[in-house]
C-alpha positions, 0 to 999 in steps of 0.5 A, a space after each residue: 500500500 505504501 508503494 501505491 501512495 508513493 506511485 500516486 505522488 509521482 515519486 515525491 517523498 511523503 514528508 510534510 513540508 512543515 517538518 523542514 527546518 526553515 527560519 521564518 523569523 529573523 531573530 535579532 541578538 538580545 531582543 525577544 520582543 514577544 516575550 517582552 510584550 507579554 511581560 509588560 502586559 502582565 506587569 501592567 495588569 498587576 499594577 491596574 489590579 493593585 490600583 483598583 484594589 486601592 480604590 476599593 479600599 479607599 471607598 470602603 474607608 470613606 463609607 466606614 468613616 461615614 458610619 463612625 460619624 453617624 453611629 450615634 444617630 443610626 438605628 441598629 438595623 441601619 448599621 446592620 444594613 450598611 455593614 452588610 453592604 461593606 461586607 459584600 463589597 469586601 468579599 467580592 474584592 477578596 478583602 477577607 479580614 474586612 469581610 470577617 470584621 464587617 460580618 461580625 460588626 453587622 451581627 453585633 449591631 443587632 444585639 443590646 449594647 451595640 453602641 459600645 461594641 460598634 466603637 470597638 469593632 470600628 477601631 479595628 477597621 484600619 487594620 482590616 483595610 491594610 490586611 494582605 493575608 487570610 491569617 489577619 482575619 483570625 487575628 483581628 477577630 481574636 483581638 476584637 473578641 478579647 476586647 469585648 470580653 
């Protein structure tokens, strides 16, 4: 059968022309532009992501500062609603420490004595906003529990 294929091709070899070693791209020494473009794009993407996360942190900080100034006049349900909204934004953006603190604060806002506990919770917000790891969440919640007991 192999002989019939060779005969059909007119004696030409059946080797694929793509396997031949042909230089399609002329390389310049010391320059690898496609890899450079990929590296620049990934570095730019990381900077954009860091900038957007800083924007989210700043906006959440402003919302929490607003709650701190109005905490004495807000009802427990309003505090719970606002802290739950902050928790949702923090969870969507991967701010685990702030999400855990906001969840705890929202729950404590509905209990008796919420004014004192709110002050204690909101004092840890700066630490939660600056947090970079998952372990900080447990540390901040443990510090809050120690303060409230």
